[in-house]
C-alpha positions in Angstrom: -2.4 -4.5 5.5 0.4 -4.5 7.9 3.9 -3.0 8.4 5.8 -3.1 5.1 9.5 -2.9 6.1 12.1 -3.2 3.4 15.0 -5.6 3.6 17.2 -4.7 0.6 19.4 -7.8 0.7 16.4 -10.1 0.6 14.9 -8.1 -2.2 18.1 -8.3 -4.2 18.0 -12.1 -3.7 14.4 -12.2 -4.8 15.2 -10.2 -7.9 17.9 -12.7 -8.8 15.5 -15.6 -8.3 12.9 -13.9 -10.5 15.4 -13.3 -13.3 15.8 -17.1 -13.2 12.1 -17.5 -13.4 11.8 -15.3 -16.4 14.7 -17.1 -18.1 13.0 -20.4 -17.6 9.7 -19.2 -19.1 8.9 -19.2 -22.8 7.5 -15.7 -23.1 8.5 -12.1 -22.2 9.9 -11.2 -19.6 2.9 -2.3 -4.8 -14.2 -4.0 13.7 -17.3 -3.3 13.8 -20.4 -5.4 14.2 -22.6 -3.3 11.9 -25.1 -5.1 9.7 -24.7 -5.5 5.9 -25.2 -2.3 4.0 -28.4 -1.3 2.3 -27.4 -0.6 -1.2 -30.6 1.3 -1.8 -31.2 -0.5 -5.1 -27.8 0.2 -6.5 -26.5 -2.1 -9.1 -24.7 -5.1 -7.6 -21.1 -5.8 -8.4 -20.8 -8.5 -11.1 -19.6 -11.7 -9.5 -18.6 -13.7 -12.6 -19.6 -16.9 -10.8 -20.2 -19.7 -13.3 -20.9 -23.3 -12.3 -17.7 -25.0 -11.1 -18.0 -28.0 -13.3 -20.8 -29.4 -15.5 -20.5 -33.0 -14.2 -20.4 -32.1 -10.5 -16.9 -33.3 -10.0 -15.0 -31.9 -6.9 -12.7 -29.0 -7.8 -9.8 -28.5 -5.3 -8.2 -25.0 -5.1 -5.2 -24.0 -3.0 -5.0 -20.4 -1.8 -2.0 -18.8 -0.3 -2.9 -15.7 1.8 -0.8 -13.1 3.5 -1.2 -11.3 6.9 -4.3 -10.5 8.9 -7.2 -11.2 6.5 -10.6 -12.8 6.6 -10.2 -14.7 3.4 -10.4 -18.1 5.0 -13.8 -17.2 6.4 -15.0 -16.0 3.0 -13.7 -19.3 1.5 -15.8 -21.2 3.9 -18.8 -19.2 2.9 -18.1 -19.8 -0.8 -17.7 -23.5 -0.3 -21.1 -23.7 1.5 -22.7 -22.1 -1.6 -20.6 -24.3 -4.0 -20.4 -27.8 -2.5 -18.2 -29.2 -5.3 -15.5 -26.5 -4.6 -12.9 -27.3 -2.0 -10.5 -24.5 -1.1 -7.5 -25.0 1.2 -6.0 -21.9 2.7 -2.4 -21.5 3.7 -1.7 -18.2 5.5 1.8 -16.7 6.0 2.6 -13.7 8.2 6.0 -13.0 6.8 5.6 -11.3 3.4 9.2 -12.0 2.3 8.9 -15.7 3.0 5.4 -15.7 1.3 6.8 -14.3 -1.9 10.0 -16.4 -1.8 7.9 -19.5 -1.5 6.1 -18.6 -4.8 9.4 -17.8 -6.5 10.7 -21.2 -5.6 7.6 -22.9 -6.9 7.6 -21.0 -10.1 11.3 -21.8 -10.7 10.6 -25.5 -10.1 7.4 -25.5 -12.2 5.9 -27.3 -9.2 4.1 -26.4 -6.0 2.5 -23.1 -6.9 -1.0 -22.5 -5.5 -4.1 -22.0 -7.6 -4.6 -18.5 -6.0 -1.8 -16.3 -4.7 -2.1 -13.0 -2.7 0.5 -10.7 -4.2 1.6 -7.7 -2.2 2.1 -4.5 -4.2 5.7 -4.2 -3.0 6.6 -7.3 -5.0 4.4 -6.5 -8.0 7.2 -5.4 -10.4 9.2 -8.5 -9.5 6.4 -10.9 -10.7 4.6 -9.0 -13.5 7.6 -9.5 -15.7 7.1 -13.3 -15.6 3.8 -13.2 -17.3 3.8 -16.7 -18.7 3.9 -18.0 -15.2 0.5 -16.5 -14.5 -3.0 -16.6 -16.1 -3.9 -13.3 -17.8 -7.1 -12.4 -15.9 -8.3 -10.5 -18.9 -8.7 -13.8 -20.7 -11.0 -14.9 -17.8 -13.3 -11.9 -17.7 -11.4 -9.4 -15.6 -11.9 -6.6 -18.1 -15.6 -6.7 -17.4 -14.9 -6.0 -13.7 -12.4 -3.2 -14.2 -14.9 -0.4 -13.6 -15.8 -1.8 -10.1 -12.3 -0.9 -8.8 -10.3 2.2 -8.3 -8.5 3.0 -11.5 -5.1 3.7 -10.0 -5.3 0.4 -8.0 -6.3 -1.6 -11.1 -3.4 -0.1 -13.1 -0.9 -1.3 -10.5 -1.5 -4.8 -11.7 -1.6 -4.1 -15.4 1.2 -4.5 -17.8 2.6 -1.3 -19.4 0.8 -2.1 -22.7 -2.5 -2.7 -20.9 -2.9 -6.2 -22.3 -2.0 -8.3 -19.2 -3.8 -8.2 -15.8 -1.9 -10.2 -13.2 -4.4 -9.7 -10.3 -7.7 -8.5 -9.0 -7.4 -5.7 -6.4 -7.9 -6.5 -2.7 -7.2 -3.7 -0.1 -5.7 -0.3 -0.5 -3.5 1.9 1.7 -3.9 5.6 0.8 -1.7 8.0 2.9 -3.1 10.6 5.3 -1.8 13.0 7.9 -2.4 11.6 11.4 -2.1 14.4 13.9 -2.4 15.1 17.7 -5.1 17.5 18.7 -3.6 18.1 22.1 -0.3 19.3 20.5 -2.2 21.3 17.8 -4.2 23.1 20.5 -1.0 23.9 22.5 0.4 25.6 19.4 -2.8 27.5 18.6 -3.6 25.3 15.5 -7.1 24.2 14.7 -8.0 20.7 16.0 -11.0 20.0 13.7 -9.8 17.7 10.8 -11.2 19.9 8.0 -9.7 23.0 9.6 -6.3 21.3 10.2 -6.3 20.1 6.6 -7.0 23.6 5.4 -4.1 25.0 7.5 -1.6 22.7 5.7 -3.2 22.3 2.3 0.0 23.2 0.4 3.6 22.1 1.2 4.6 25.7 1.6 1.9 26.2 4.2 2.9 22.9 5.8 6.5 24.1 6.2 5.4 27.5 7.7 3.0 25.8 10.2 5.7 23.2 11.1 8.3 25.9 11.9 5.8 27.9 13.9 4.8 24.8 15.8 8.5 24.0 16.6 9.1 27.6 17.8 6.1 27.6 20.1 6.3 24.1 21.6 10.0 23.1 21.3 8.8 19.9 19.7 9.2 18.4 16.2 6.1 18.8 13.9 6.8 15.6 11.9 7.6 12.1 13.2 10.5 11.2 10.9 12.5 12.0 7.8 11.4 8.8 6.0 7.7 9.4 6.2 7.8 13.1 5.2 10.0 12.2 2.3 7.6 9.4 1.2 4.7 11.8 1.3 6.2 14.1 -1.3 7.9 11.4 -3.3 4.7 9.5 -3.9 3.1 12.6 -5.5 5.3 12.1 -8.6 3.7 12.3 -12.0 3.2 8.7 -13.0 6.7 7.4 -12.2 9.3 8.0 -9.4 12.8 6.6 -10.0 12.3 4.6 -13.2 10.7 5.2 -16.6 7.6 3.0 -17.0 8.3 2.5 -20.7 11.9 1.6 -20.9 12.9 1.1 -17.2 15.7 3.7 -17.3 16.6 5.6 -14.2 15.0 9.0 -14.1 15.1 9.8 -10.4 18.0 12.3 -10.7 15.9 14.4 -13.1 12.4 13.9 -11.5 11.5 17.3 -10.0 9.2 15.7 -7.5 11.9 13.5 -6.1 14.3 16.4 -5.7 11.4 18.4 -4.2 10.9 15.6 -1.6 14.6 15.5 -0.8 15.0 19.3 -0.4 11.8 19.6 1.6 12.9 16.9 4.0 16.3 18.6 4.3 14.6 21.9 5.1 12.6 20.2 7.9 15.8 18.6 9.3 17.7 21.9 9.2 14.9 23.9 10.7 14.3 21.3 13.4 10.7 20.4 12.7 11.5 16.9 11.5 12.2 14.6 14.4 15.4 12.6 14.4 13.5 9.3 15.0 14.3 6.2 13.1 11.2 4.6 11.6 10.1 1.5 13.5 12.7 1.9 16.2 12.0 2.4 20.0 12.5 6.2 19.9 9.8 6.5 17.2 7.3 4.2 18.9 7.9 5.9 22.3 7.3 9.3 20.7 3.9 8.1 19.3 2.7 7.4 22.8 4.3 10.3 24.6 3.5 13.1 22.1 7.0 13.7 20.8 5.7 15.1 17.6 2.4 16.4 16.1 2.1 14.8 12.6 2.7 11.3 11.2 2.2 11.0 7.4 1.3 7.4 6.8 -1.0 4.9 5.1 -4.3 3.6 6.3 -2.8 0.5 8.0 -0.5 2.8 10.0 -3.4 3.5 12.3 -2.9 0.0 13.7 0.7 0.8 14.6 -0.4 4.1 16.3 -2.9 2.2 18.4 -0.5 -0.5 19.4 2.4 1.8 20.2 0.4 4.7 21.6 -2.2 3.2 24.0 -1.9 6.3 26.3 -2.7 8.6 23.4 -6.2 7.3 22.7 -8.6 10.1 21.8 -5.8 12.5 21.0 -5.3 11.5 17.3 -7.3 12.6 14.3 -6.9 12.2 10.5 -6.3 15.1 8.1 -5.5 15.1 4.4 -1.9 15.6 3.2 -1.1 18.7 1.1 -1.5 18.5 -2.7 -2.6 14.9 -3.0 -2.1 11.4 -1.5 0.2 8.5 -2.1 -0.2 4.9 -1.3 1.9 2.3 0.6 0.8 -1.3 0.7 -2.2 -3.3 -0.4 -2.4 -6.5 -2.5 -4.0 -8.4 -5.3 -5.2 -12.0 -6.0 -3.3 -13.7 -8.9 -3.6 -17.1 -10.5 -0.3 -18.9 -11.2 -0.6 -20.8 -14.5 0.3 -24.0 -12.8 -3.3 -24.1 -11.5 -5.5 -26.5 -13.4 -8.8 -24.8 -12.7 -8.4 -21.1 -13.6 -12.1 -20.5 -14.5 -13.2 -21.8 -11.1 -10.4 -19.9 -9.3 -11.4 -16.7 -11.1 -15.0 -17.2 -10.2 -14.1 -17.4 -6.5 -11.7 -14.4 -6.4 -14.1 -12.2 -8.3 -16.9 -13.2 -5.9 -14.6 -12.7 -2.9 -13.5 -9.2 -4.0 -16.9 -7.8 -4.9 -18.4 -4.9 -3.1 -20.4 -6.9 -0.5 -17.4 -9.0 0.5 -14.9 -6.1 0.6 -17.3 -4.5 3.1 -17.1 -7.7 5.2 -13.3 -7.6 5.0 -13.4 -3.9 6.2 -15.7 -4.7 9.0 -13.9 -7.8 10.1 -10.2 -6.8 9.6 -10.2 -3.1 8.7 -9.0 -3.8 5.1 -9.6 -0.6 3.2 -11.8 -1.5 0.1 -10.7 -1.0 -3.4 -14.3 -0.7 -4.7 -15.1 3.0 -4.7 -18.9 2.4 -4.7 -18.5 1.4 -1.0 -17.2 4.9 -0.3 -20.8 6.1 -0.7 -22.3 3.3 1.4 -23.8 4.4 4.7 -22.4 1.4 6.6 -18.9 2.4 5.4 -19.2 6.2 5.6 -20.8 6.1 9.1 -18.0 4.0 10.6 -16.3 5.8 13.5 -13.3 5.1 15.6 -13.2 6.0 19.3 -9.4 6.0 19.3 -9.8 8.9 16.9 -12.3 10.6 19.2 -15.2 9.2 17.2 -14.0 10.6 13.9 -15.5 8.9 10.8 -12.2 7.3 9.8 -13.5 5.3 6.9 -14.7 8.5 5.2 -11.3 10.2 5.8 -9.4 7.2 4.2 -11.9 7.2 1.3 -11.2 10.9 0.7 -7.5 10.1 0.5 -8.1 7.2 -1.8 -9.8 9.5 -4.3 -6.7 11.7 -4.3 -4.2 9.0 -5.2 -2.6 8.9 -8.7 -1.1 5.7 -10.0 2.8 5.7 -10.1 5.3 3.3 -11.5 7.9 2.0 -9.1 10.1 -0.4 -11.0 12.0 -3.5 -9.8 14.9 -1.5 -8.3 12.7 0.9 -6.4 13.4 -0.3 -2.8 17.2 -0.3 -3.3 17.1 3.1 -5.0 15.0 4.5 -2.2 17.3 3.2 0.4 20.2 5.2 -1.0 18.2 8.4 -0.9 17.1 7.6 2.7 20.7 7.0 3.6 21.7 10.4 2.3 18.9 12.0 4.4 20.1 10.1 7.5 23.6 11.4 7.0 22.3 15.0 6.7 20.3 14.6 10.0 22.6 12.5 12.1 26.0 13.6 10.8 25.3 17.1 9.7 26.5 16.1 6.3 26.3 18.5 3.3 22.9 17.9 1.6 24.1 18.4 -2.0 27.1 16.2 -1.6 24.9 13.5 -0.1 22.5 13.8 -3.0 25.2 13.5 -5.5 26.7 10.5 -3.7 23.3 8.8 -3.6 22.8 9.3 -7.3 26.2 7.8 -8.1 25.4 4.7 -6.0 22.0 4.4 -7.8 23.7 4.7 -11.2 26.1 1.9 -10.3 23.3 -0.2 -9.1 21.5 0.2 -12.4 24.6 -0.6 -14.4 25.1 -3.8 -12.5 21.5 -4.8 -12.9 
């Protein structure tokens, strides 16, 4: 999808609104123009597409979409095949407003759509209000589970596995974008496989980064935030909060501490640039070659292209050391207020099958969540001239296969902000890393106690 910036005060407000939602409920409570792919006789993805209504009555479905997607075009195609289905699409570019609108509707028990595109960053804030949504397992979702990446499916599954709030749309696996001109200047390999091999452990990454800094005088990594994210998201199943009881575990999670210490090491050795993510110094450095590596999700390529027009042909995609994380992507959910869940489910399961996810990739660059496509020639042969003709889809697919599902928890963003603030103080104020770590943990513990 698109840029996922956090606004903690808005998220806190959203959390408060959702607590109200849960309290009101009765239950408990992350272009090409190529032709269609030849599947070579492979089994077609089930579409779960029953007749809309036995008596031919018109069924009207409302659909709230988010960002730059081709879902309205797919809705038009579906309506052409199902004349008695009428789908009205409302698209919103602001993800906070998009989710706030649903929160308001759920609180009022009025105004929610039949189908809602739920961004993964808001998942933990809605999955707790389960009696406000249809359980897609009751509608046949369990039969489709094997069609999707397991880690992506699990992001929309309750901890006990009984409730499925959404079907997977796009994914956002993380990779290492790197500059071949700067790699060559430092004597590093420029071929993606060889560059990946040169940094295939975090120890090797740090050694290469320091050597690069000494040879070129430039930072190896774009920013403290993204290198921290890259290691943080390789946590074993959970990051800051326990997925079973919700307790804060970040202070004792060895991967969180490893991410913090590794980022501090890069700051102190000078190979992590002092850029602030999304700010002018960061965007200018993308274009001017101010650093060699940007660890980011699949959708980050769009930001690199828009901010670095003069760098076309100089970027390639390598794999991150020791695994991949994920940042972004969404799901299609069915608020319980909708009166036609069977017909709505029939539409979304059709829209998110293998064939139509390929269309979404071709039309809008949405990275599919159906792994069978990763073997499809139309997908694997897709190349990007901005990346010097590299088969970018195949590189993203490799990263997707390295992702492990992790639990975030409803306080993830606020918690993460405290850690990022500590790293900022280390880099910009030369603050003591251990004191900053302890101060961040104390702030998080107070946040948890208030919540």
